[in-house]
N, C-alpha and C positions, 0 to 999 in steps of 0.2 A: 293793347294790341299792337303788334308790329305793322309798320307801314308795309303795303303790298309792293311786290316788285314792279318796275315800270313794264307797261303792256308789251313792248317789243322783246324785252328780255325774257318775260314770262313765255311768249310765243316761241322763242327759240329753244328755251328749256324743254318745253313739251314736245316740240317737233323732234328734238334730238333723242328724248327719252322714250318715245312712243313704242319702239319695238321691245323694250324691256320694262315698260311700266308696271305691268301687271305682276310680274315677279318681284320688282323692287318694292312696289307699295305693299304687296302682301307680306313681304318679309319684314318690312320695317314696323307694320302693324300686327304682326303675329297673326295674319289671317283674319283679324276681326273686321277688316274692311269689307270682305264678302259676307260676312254674317250681318252687317248693316245693310247692304244691299238687299239681301234675301228678306230681312225683316220689313223693309219698306215695301218691296213688290208684293209679299205676302199680305200685307195689311191693306194697301191702297188699290192694287190692280185686279180687275175682274174681266172675265171674258167679254169681248166686244168693246172694250174701252179704247178711246183715243188717248194716247199717252205721249207726253213730251219728256225726253231726257235731256236735261239742261246741262251743258258741260259733259256731254255723253262720253268724251274720252275714247277709250278703245272698246266701248260697248258693252261692258261687263254687266252693268244694270239693265241697259236696253235689251240684251239677250235674255235675261231672266223675265223681263216684261212681255217680249215678244212671244215667249213660250206660253205665257199665261193668257194673253188676250185672244189667242186662237185666230182662226181664219177670218172671223167677223171683226177683229180689231186691227190697230195699227200702232206703230211706235215710230215718232219722229225723233231723230237724233241731230242735235245741234251742238257744235263745238267750234271754237276759235282756231284750233290748230289742225291744219291739213294732214300732218303726220298722224295724229291720233285718230282722226276721222278715217284715214285710209285702212289703219289697222282694224277699227271697228267694222268697216264694210267688208274686209276680207273674212273677218270672224263669223259675220252674219251669213256670208255666202257659204263658208265651210259648214255651218251649222244647219243649213238649208232653211233659214228664217229670213232672207233677204227681201221675199216678197211681202212680208208684213212690215218692213222698215224702210225709212227714208233717211237720207243724210244731207245735212246742209251745214255750211260754214256760217257762224254767226256769233255775235257778241251776247253773253249772258246778261249783261246790263242793259241790252237793247235788242230783245228778242224779235225776230222778223215774222211775228204772227199776230193776227187780230185778236182783240179781247174775246175771251170765252171760247177759244177754238179747240180746247181739250178737256177731257174728263179728268185727267191726272197729269200733274207735272212733278217730276222727279229731279232731285239734284243729289249725287253722292260724291261728296268730297270735292266738288267744284266751286263751292262759294268760298272755301278756305283761302285761295290765292288771289281772289279778285279784289279790285280796289275799294268797291262799296258793296260788300256782302248784304246789307239791308235793302239796298235798292234792287240787288239781284233777286232776292226773296219776294219782293213785292212785284217785280217783273213776272216771276213765275205765277204769283197770285192773279195777276192781270189777265194772263192767257188762258186761265182755267174757268169753266163755266160756273155760275152759281150752284152750290152744292157740290161742286167738284172738289178733289182732294190734292193737296201739295204735301209731298214727302221729301224730306231733307236729312241728310247725314253730313255732320261737318265735325272738325276738330273743335275740342272743348278745353276749357281749363281744368287742369287736374284738381281733385279735392285734397284738402290738407295743406298747411303752409309749407311744410318741408318738401312734400312732393312737388308743390308749384315751384318752389326755389330750384329744386334740382332739374326740373323740366326746363326751366328758363335757362340755366347754366348750360345744359346740354343743347338747347335750341340756339342759343346765341353763338355757339361754334358751328353747329351745322348749317345755320343761316348763311355763313360765308360760302357755302357750296350748293348753289341753287339746283344743280343737277341730282342732289340727294334730298334737300329739303322741299324742292318743288314749289317753292313760295308758299307752302301751307303755314298757317298759323291759326291760333284759336280765334273763333269769331263768335257773335251771338245775334241770331236773327229771329228767333221765336217771339221775342216781345214785339217786334214790328208787325208780325202777322196777327198776333193777339189784339194789338191796338187797332188793327183793320177789321176786327170783329170775327176772326176766324175761331172755331172751337177745335180744341185738341182732341184728337182721336187716339193718338199713341204718343208717349213721351218715354224715352229710355236713354240710359248712358251705358255704353259698352266699350270694350277695348282694354289695354293695358293701362295700369295706373299712370304712367307718364305722359301718354298720349291717347286719352279717351276720346271717344266720339259721341256727340249728342245725336240722337236719332228720333225723329218725330214726324207725325202725320197731322195735318190740320184740315178742316173742312171749311170751305169758302162760304161766307153767309149769302 
């Protein structure tokens, strides 16, 4: 696994790309990113849920969740980037869902919430660039109530030796351009959640062969 970009560099990258993030990420992933978001929300979110979107970015996942929780539910969005959070707030207002959503600046590795505050915690492609993705996944687990759900989508290793080699060659070039790579790299966090006693409710691999995504939902014991 490649080393994460330094925190200040990562923050500058995401603040800078915020206005074009959705179009850029969708293009580079052949729109499989949105498929992963829908899969997590459809599996994990129900009407009335208290949902946390960790590393909410421009709000693509949070908006799907806010639509599903109904008037009795809520979606808290936390992200380290003011630029990304600003775009998310604007999109929520445009969609008429801002009354169900809150927005806060915060670090995924040190979530500003008490233990068991939420029914569901989601992370879509926000663990890929952080320095310690396993710690981030366990932070998500901490803030979910017992019996609650954690849903995560992140970049995964391609299958097959040739495909992995080719992906590494391409990534080694793109990595020199953070505004394109966004600091994303393959990570693995499901084992940490299983070691914590979580039961897997959904596990899929989606996306294009060179840059697949792992998508899963686990239930907290």
